[in-house]
DRENTI-214612 format. One record per residue (C-alpha): residue in three letters; x, y, z. Coordinates in steps of 0.05 Angstrom, whole numbers, plus 32768, in hexadecimal, padded with zeros to 4 digits. Each point is the difference from the previous one (the first is absolute). Layout:
<recs>
ALAXYZ
...
</recs>
This chain:
<recs>
MET7E7182D17C90
ASN802A7FDD7FCB
GLY803A8030800D
ARG7FFE7FF4804A
ARG7FFC7FB47FF5
GLY803C80047FD2
ASP802880268034
GLU7FEE7FCB8034
GLU80147FC87FD2
ASN804480227FF3
SER800B800A804A
CYS7FEF7FB7800D
SER80317FEA7FCA
LEU8037802A8021
LEU7FF27FE08043
PHE80027FBA7FE4
ASN8040800B7FDA
SER802380238039
SER80327FD58027
ASN7FF880288040
ILE7FB67FF58006
THR7FE37FC28021
VAL7FC57FE97FD7
ARG7FC77FE18028
ARG7FD07FD27FDF
SER7FB880128004
THR7FD57FD4802D
ASN7FC080107FDA
LYS7FE07FC17FE6
ASN7FE480237FC3
ASN8044801E7FEB
PHE80187FDF7FC0
SER803880177FD2
ASN7FFD7FEA7FB7
GLY7FCC7FCC8011
ILE802F7FD9802E
SER7FF28002804B
SER803A800C802F
ASN80117FD7803D
LYS7FC980088034
SER800B8008804A
PHE7FC57FDC8020
GLN7FDF8020803B
LEU80047FDC8043
LEU7FB57FFE800C
THR7FDB80017FBD
HIS7FBA7FF0801A
LEU7FFF803F802C
ASP7FFD802C7FC2
ASN7FC07FE07FE6
SER7FC18027800F
SER7FD67FC28001
THR80057FD5803D
THR801E7FBC7FF4
PRO7FF47FD5803E
HIS80367FD18015
SER7FF57FB87FEB
ASN7FFF7FCB8035
GLY80287FD17FD3
SER804080288005
ILE80018003804D
ASN7FEB7FB78003
LYS803C7FEC7FD5
PHE802C8028802D
LEU7FE57FDE803E
GLU80077FBC7FDF
GLY8049800F7FF2
LEU800B80158049
SER7FDE7FC18018
ASN802F7FD57FD6
MET803B802A8018
ALA7FEC7FF58049
THR80067FB67FF4
THR804A80097FFA
SER80058012804B
THR7FDB7FC28013
LEU802B7FD37FD4
MET803F8020801C
ARG7FEC7FEE8046
LYS7FEE7FBA7FEB
GLN80437FF97FDD
ALA80268016803E
GLU7FDA7FCD802A
THR800C7FC87FCE
GLN804B800F7FF9
MET800B7FFD804B
LYS7FDC7FBE8006
ALA802C7FE37FC9
VAL8040801C801E
ASN7FEF7FE78045
CYS7FF67FBA7FE7
MET804380027FDC
THR8022801A803D
LYS7FE57FC68029
TRP801B7FD07FCC
ALA804480238002
VAL80047FFA804C
GLU7FF27FB77FFD
ASN80337FF67FC8
ASP80487FEF8013
ASN801F80397FD9
ALA801B803E8025
ALA8005802B7FC2
ILE7FB97FF37FE8
GLU7FE580098047
ASP80238042800A
VAL7FEF801C7FBC
MET7FB77FEA8006
LYS7FF980208044
LYS801B80427FE5
THR7FD37FF87FC3
ASN7FC67FFB8030
GLU80138043801D
VAL8005801D7FBA
PHE7FBB7FE87FEE
LYS7FE4801D8041
ILE801B80437FE8
PHE7FE37FF37FBC
SER7FBB7FF0801D
ASP800280408029
ARG801080287FC1
LEU7FC67FDE7FDC
VAL7FD080128038
ARG801980478001
PHE7FF880067FB5
SER7FBA7FE48006
SER7FEE80358033
GLU801D803A7FD7
HIS7FDF7FE67FC1
GLU7FBD7FFA8022
THR80058047801D
SER800E801C7FBB
VAL7FC47FDB7FE2
LYS7FD4801E8035
VAL801780457FEC
LEU7FED7FF17FB9
LYS7FBB7FE88015
LYS7FF28045801C
ILE7FFB80187FB8
GLU7FBA7FE28001
GLN7FEB80368031
THR801080367FCD
GLU7FD67FDE7FCD
LYS7FC57FFD8031
ALA8006804B800D
ILE7FFD800F7FB6
LYS7FC57FD27FF6
THR7FDA80238039
SER800A80437FDE
GLU7FEC7FE47FBC
LYS7FC17FE3801E
LYS7FEE8044801D
LEU800A80227FBC
SER7FD67FCA7FDE
GLN7FC6800C802E
ILE8002804A7FF2
ILE80017FF37FB5
GLU7FC37FD48008
GLN7FDA80368025
GLU801380327FCA
LYS7FE57FD27FCA
LYS7FC07FF68026
ILE7FF3804A8008
GLU8010800E7FB8
LYS7FCE7FC97FEC
ASP7FCA8020802B
ILE800C80447FE1
LYS7FFB7FE37FBA
LYS7FBF7FDD8013
TYR7FE38041801B
SER801380267FC2
ARG7FE57FCE7FCE
SER7FC07FEC8024
SER7FEA80418020
SER7FB97FF47FE7
SER7FFB7FBA801B
SER7FD87FEF803E
PHE803D7FEC8026
PHE802280437FFB
LYS7FC2802D8001
SER80038002804B
LYS804880188000
LYS800A804B8004
PRO803780287FDE
THR802080058044
ASP800B7FB57FFF
LEU802880067FBF
ALA802A80368021
ILE800C7FD2803B
LEU80187FC97FD1
HIS8030802F7FDD
HIS801980178044
ASP800B7FB88015
LEU80237FF37FBE
ASN8030803A800C
ASN800F7FE68045
ILE800C7FBB7FE6
LYS802F801A7FCA
ASN802780288035
ALA80047FC1802B
LYS80187FD97FC3
VAL803880327FF4
VAL80157FFC8049
ALA7FFD7FB47FFE
LYS802B7FFD7FC2
LYS8032802D8020
GLU80007FD5803F
LEU80097FC27FD6
SER803A801E7FDA
ASP802280158041
ILE7FF47FBD8021
GLN801B7FDB7FC3
ALA803F802B7FFF
GLU800A7FF7804B
MET7FF37FB57FFF
GLU80307FF97FC5
VAL803780218028
ILE7FF17FD2803B
LYS7FFD7FC47FD2
MET804580107FE3
PHE801E80088045
ARG7FE47FBE8018
PHE80157FDD7FC0
ARG8047801B8007
LYS80047FEC8049
GLY7FE37FBB7FF6
MET80287FED7FC2
GLU8040801D801D
GLY7FF67FD6803F
ILE7FF87FC27FD6
SER803E80107FD9
VAL8029800E803E
ALA7FE77FC08021
TRP80167FD67FC4
ARG804380247FFA
ASN80107FF6804A
LEU7FED7FB77FFB
ALA802C7FF67FC3
MET803B80208023
ASP7FF57FD4803E
LEU7FF97FC17FD7
ALA8041800E7FDC
SER802580058044
ILE7FDB7FC6801F
PHE800C7FCD7FC9
SER804780187FF4
CYS800D7FEE8048
GLN7FDE7FBD7FF7
GLN802D7FF27FC4
GLU803D800F802A
LEU7FE67FD18034
ILE7FF77FC97FCE
ASP804880087FE9
MET80167FEE8048
VAL7FEC7FB87FF4
PRO80417FE17FE6
ALA80007FE37FBA
VAL802C7FC3800C
SER80247FE37FC3
THR80407FDE8017
GLU80018007804B
ASP7FEA7FCB8031
VAL7FBE8019801D
ARG800A7FD5803F
GLU803D80288014
MET7FE580467FF0
ILE7FEF80328037
TYR7FCC80367FF7
GLU80168044801A
GLY7FCF802F7FDD
SER7FCF800D8037
SER802180428012
GLN800080177FB8
THR7FB77FF07FF6
LYS7FEF80258040
SER8026803C7FE6
MET7FD87FFC7FBF
ILE7FBE80038026
GLU8018803C8029
ASP801680247FC1
LEU7FBD7FF37FE0
LYS7FDB801C803C
ASP802C803E8001
LYS7FF7800B7FB6
LEU7FB47FFB8006
ARG80028031803A
VAL802480317FD3
THR7FD07FF77FC6
ASN7FC48001802E
PRO800C80378033
SER7FBA7FF9801B
ASP80177FC38027
ASN802D8029802C
ASP7FF280348035
GLU8034802C7FE0
ARG801280077FB6
ILE80407FDB7FEF
CYS8030802C7FDA
GLY803F7FEE7FDB
ARG80167FC17FDE
ARG7FF47FBB801E
SER804A7FEF7FF9
GLU8015803D8028
PRO80047FEF804B
GLY7FEA80318034
ARG8038802B801C
SER80117FF58048
ARG80258030802D
PRO80437FDA7FFC
GLN7FFC80057FB4
LEU7FF4804A8004
LEU803B8008802F
SER802F7FDA7FD2
GLU7FE680267FC4
CYS800D80438022
ILE80477FE98012
ARG800C7FED7FB8
ARG7FE880447FE9
GLY802B80238033
THR7FC680228023
PRO7FED7FF98049
PRO7FC57FD3800F
PRO7FBE801B801B
PRO7FF28027802B
TYR804480207FF4
SER7FFD80077FB4
LEU7FF780457FE4
ALA7FE07FEA7FBF
ILE7FF27FB87FEE
ALA7FE97FEC7FBB
PRO7FBC7FDE7FFC
GLU80007FB58004
HIS7FE67FF67FB9
GLU803880297FE1
THR80427FE27FEC
PRO803B802B8014
THR8028801A7FC5
PRO804B8009800A
ARG801780488000
ARG8046801D8001
HIS7FF0803C802C
LEU7FC880008033
ALA7FE98043801C
PHE7FFE8006804B
ILE7FBB800F801C
SER800680328037
PRO7FD17FF4803C
THR7FEE804A8000
SER7FE97FFF7FB8
SER7FE07FBD7FFE
VAL7FB480007FFF
ASP7FFB7FBC8022
SER803280128036
ASP7FEF800F8048
TYR802880407FF8
SER7FDA801B7FC7
SER7FDE8033802D
SER8042801E8017
SER800D80477FEE
ASN804B7FF87FFD
THR80057FE97FB7
SER802780387FE0
GLY80447FF3801F
ASN80067FB77FE8
ASN8005800B7FB6
GLY80477FE37FFF
LEU7FE77FBE801B
SER7FD57FF47FC3
GLU803F7FF67FD5
ARG801A7FC8802C
THR7FFA7FB77FF1
PRO7FE07FD38034
LEU802B7FD48029
ARG80007FB77FED
ILE800F7FC3802B
PRO803C7FDB7FE3
ILE7FEC7FB87FF8
SER80377FCE8005
PRO80027FC37FD1
ASP7FEB7FD18036
GLY7FC28029800F
GLN801880188044
ILE7FF680498015
PRO804280208016
ASN800B801F8044
GLY7FC27FDB8019
ARG7FD380387FE9
LEU7FBC7FEA7FE6
TYR7FE380437FEC
PRO802280377FD9
ILE80118044801B
LEU7FC1802A8007
SER7FF680467FE7
PRO800F803A802E
ASN7FCA8019802D
PRO7FEF804A7FF1
TYR7FE680098047
LYS80427FEC801F
GLU801B80478001
SER7FC4801C8025
LEU80037FC58030
GLY804A800C800D
ASN7FF68049800E
ARG7FC67FF1802E
ASN802C7FCE8027
GLY803B802F8002
GLY80297FD57FD3
ARG8028800E7FC2
PRO7FD8800C7FC1
SER80067FC77FCF
ILE801680077FB8
TYR7FD37FE67FC8
SER802E7FCB7FE4
ASN80007FB57FFE
HIS802F7FE18032
VAL80107FBA8016
THR7FF07FEF8047
PRO80307FCD801C
ALA7FDE7FBC8008
</recs>
């Protein structure tokens, strides 16, 4: 035994000293080396390993529900804040309208719109926050399921104790008048009932352990979903508030700070700028909150939507024909990179071409080396010869059509048709 133990110790020392071996720390709680305990990795659910049943205390779940009750107050206060803010801003707007100052009136009207957006965001946050709190409150259902299983096990344990007590009484006082009437078969029945209760106790413990494990999984999922919803609601509100009050600060700057000018001769011309600020704010909030739109907004807010004339001018700048005549157009989100030599895409070899199904693709290998024709753009932006579109690619079916019509077969080469 000692020799085998010595060999095992030597092998262990080789493993610990080797640089190619990954040493894993033992997770055994009773494993100590030189009287010093190593770092412990605590089990996720420690109470499930205990053989004795430890019923859940009502105090812990009551504290949890009390915290959720206080957290739910936040939603109510947010709605109250939104209502109070709008009352205050409406009163200030009425004052600004009655005041003889165009700058203050315009800025205050736009500020009223900003605070309407702000109130809507507060109400939305309140709704999202309240929904997340309701998800967290469902954790109470898992605690009730565990308590029901624990109550069932406790009743079985009480029955077991009662039967054991009756058996002890029968064994100790077999000569007493109370147990004289009992037959040996009665004792056998008690032992049979005790065995049944013990089996039921084992089954109840197994059910309790399974229910505890299942409810813990459900509890973690609900906790994750609820707390994540609260975090996302606060984060979205913070992002919206940064945009909203940055816009309000820009609006305030539109009120002129007069130092040396004569205010009686000043003219306020900032209404168009303040209107643009409000529109930019709404667009920005649509981007950060895509749920407001029927379709998700993609791209940057500063990038305008591309219209068809813009696409036409861009295709002309690139030297490629506009749709539907273009052979291959780069996607809209890609920036064209300048190249010295561009390869010609043959219609017979292009996958996106209408001619991709043609079988006559072997005789046009020489065309793949050609460079595409480009429209020469004059400095004044006029297209020479009055031609809007560039010369199109040859039609591979033209030869068969010419033979069918009795005409001369065409040659596969680019040619210029007189305008």
